[in-house]
N, C-alpha and C positions, 0 to 999 in steps of 0.2 A: 505495499498498500506506501503510497505517494505521501511525504509528509504534509498536512495543509500548512504549513507554514514554511517559510524560508530558514534553511540553516547556516548561518554565518559563522567559522571561525577567524575571532580576529585576536591576532596578535599584536599587542600592545602591553605598555607597562601598567602596572594599576598604583595609584599615588591614595591612599587612605583618607587625606583631605586635599582639597581643590579642584575643579571638574577640569577634565582631559582626560585624554585617552580613554581607556575601560568605563572611568565614570561619567565618561560624554556617552559612549559607544554604547552602551546597555540600553540604556531609556531611549536613548533617540531612537534605534532601530527596533525596539518593541516596541516604542510608539507608532510605526510604521509596521505592526503586527509579524513581526519577524525573531527569530530566536538568534540570541549570540551568546557563542561558546568560546568561553574566554581560554587565551591560551597565555600566560601573562611572560612578557620578557623580563621585568622587575618588580619589585612591590618597594613602592617607597612609603614615608611616612605623611610627606606631602609633596605636593607636585615641586618644580624645581624653581619655575619662574616666581620670583618677590620672596621667594623663603630660602632662611639661612641651614645651616646644621641639620638638616633633615637625612631620615635612615634610611639607607640604600641596601635593596638585596637585591643580586646579582641571580635571576633563575633559570640561567643559561643552562647547567644541568640538569634540570628538571625538565626539561622544555620534550626531548624527543622520548621519556619516557610515558610522558603525556599523549602525543602524539602516536604511538606505537601502538597504546591501548586502544585510542579511536580509531586504529586501522583495524584493530583484531575484533572490533563491533561494527566492522563493513557500516560504517558511516558514510554516508555520500552529502558533503557538504556543496550548497549551493553556490558559496563564496566565501573563498579564504581573505580576508582585508589586513591588511598588516598598519602600524604607525612606527613609532617608536621605538627602534632597535640598538640595544646596548654594545653589541661588541661583533666583530666580522665572522665569530661561529656562530653567534645567531641568525647571520644572512644565509650562512651555509644550511644551517637545518632547516629555513624556512623552505627554502629552494626546495630541498629534499624532499619536505612534507608537501610542497605544491606539485611536485612531480608524482607522490607518491598517490596522492588523491585525487588526480586533473582526470578528469574527464570532458566529453564537447561540452556542455553546457555551462561549466562552473565559471562562475566571472572572479576575475583573481584582482583586488584593485591593492594600487601599494604605495602609498602617503609616503615617499622619500623625505620621512624629518632630516633633515641635514642644517640647515641653519636659517638666519632671517635677517631681515636688514644689513644687507650686504656680508655676511660672517658667518661663519661656520660657528654651530654651539659650541660649547667646552667641551661635550663629551664627546662629538665627532674627530675621530682622527682622518687623515687621509686614506688611508687603511680601509673605513670603512665607508667612506665616498667609491674609491674603485669595487669595492664589493656590493656596491648597491647600484650600484651600475650594470652590474650582472643580473643583480634581482630585477629591475627594471624590463630588463629582457620577456621576462616568465611574464609580464602584467598584461591585463586588457586592459585595465584606466588606472594611469597616475596624475596624480593631484597635489603637485610639487606648490609651492609659493615663488614667486620670480626670482627670489635669492637663490630657492635649489634647482632651480631650472638653468639657473648661469653653472650653479658646482656641476651640476650634470652633463653639461657639456662643455665642462672644462671654458669657460667665457670666463671674464669680470662681470663684474655687477651691473644689470641693465637700469635704464632710467631715460625718461622720456621718448618711447618708442613711437617710431611706425608703425602703422598696419602691416606694413610689408615687413616690418621686420619681426613684428608678431609673428606671424603665418608662420615665415621663416622658422621662430623660434619652435613655433608649434609642430612644425613638419617635422624637424631635426628631434624635437623628442620623441616624438612616432617612430623613425626611422631607427628608434632605438629594441622598438619591437609593441608596446601598446597599442591597440586599434583606435580608442581614446587615448586624450590628452587634457587636461583641464588647470589653467596656471592663475592662481589667484594674487591681486595687488599688484596689478601689471599698469606700473605708470607708465601715459600713452603722451604724445605729441598734442592729442585735439582735449584732452580732458584735465579738468582740474583736480580729479579724484582718480585714483588706481582704479578698475575694472577688472573683471575675471574673463578671459580668453580660453576659450575650447575650440578644440581640433575632432571631428568622428572621420578617422584614415578609409574605413570603409564606402561613409558616404561623400570623402575629398570636399567638406562642408566644413566651414571655420564662423564663429559667431564670437560678439563679445556683448555682456552683460553688465552694466552699468547695477550701482549703489548709489541709495542714500549716502551719504557722510554723515557723521557723528563723530564728535574731536574727540575721540578717548579710545583707549587700547586696552584688550584684556586678553590673558592668555586663555587657550583653551577651543579658540573661533574655530583654526584647522581643522581641528578634528572630531569636531562637531559637521563642517563643511564636507569631510572625506567621507563621514559615519552617514549624511541623507545622501551624497553621491551612490553610496554602494547601496542604500534601501532604493532609491527612484530608480537605478537603471536594473537591479532588479526584479522590479515591478513593471517594467518594459517601456518608462518614459524614456524619449527623446534626450541626447546630450545636454541639450542647451535647457529646456525646461529642468533637467537634475540640477542643471548650474544654476536655474535663474530662482529656483527654491529652498536652495541652501543657501542662496542670499537673502531673500526674501526673508527665510526666519531667520538667519542671524540679524537681521537689520533689525527686527519686530524682537527678538530678545536683548538686543543693545540696546534696543530706544526704554526697555522695561528694565534692564538695570540701571542706564544713567538716570530716569527717574528717581530712582531709588539711591540716589549716589552713595554703592556701595562699594566696600575699600576693592580697585582693580583687581587684584592679584588673587581674588577669590573668585573669579572668574566671571560669564554672564547668567545672570540666571533665567536660562532656557526650562526650567521646568514650568516657567508660567505661561510660556505660549507651545507647549508639547501638542497641545492640540492640533494646531495648525498642522500636522504630518499627519493625522488621519482625516481632517476634513478636506473638502475636494480641493482640487487646487483653484486659485482666487489667479488667473491666468492675465487680466486685465493691471495685475502690480508687475508684470514682469518686463523688466525692460531690454526686452533680446535684440540684436540686430546681427547683419553679417557682416563678416568684413571682407 
């Protein structure tokens, strides 16, 4: 019997306090009617952004045991979805995981967590960067921010891009392996604020999605974005609609959070707007155009 809900293996870290990785992926995808099966890469007392002296437990040595048990149960995942990875060894484990469980309809979403604001994260080595390039070849969809796009392509950080250059970046990332590419935080020549850019290789179509600008920054929004992308693709929405859905949800969650004047390091109050993910899509709110 086919499982009545999609089953997603989510390979992310788990923070006891904070709103990122598994603590957002599980509720977001559950709100979309899907089951998340967590495979922790590490366990932390808090998220790393905005906190000091957090505890960190590396889960690398336990990952293969979980994967092997899942295989013995003949579980057929509808998607494997990865986020923050703590070591190059974990990337090898995940590549084997994907190959071992792969089937024709399985979606592989890689959120290549490497850096932001033009720099690598402190925990990311050049070895991890090179291994991440290998992992990207296994993906159906990747969701880097513009800094991560530059890192994957071995280029300097991008700023104020033309439409032609954005399409070139998207195409170059797709040539690495994935059928679909969505890049966030893209600065352009023609827009005052960053956009989201998307490319579907099979359709050979490019889009840009604009969003309302709110002058504040919160950790964890990239994880929420990639989680919504995963759920939307599984339920059959087009790539541009998936990206616009994620943008609209995060925008509304940021508005809610900004109004409450909470401490930014605590993340966005996405719980307040989770009902958006189970309600009919308000496509009139989407600002999608072709590149």
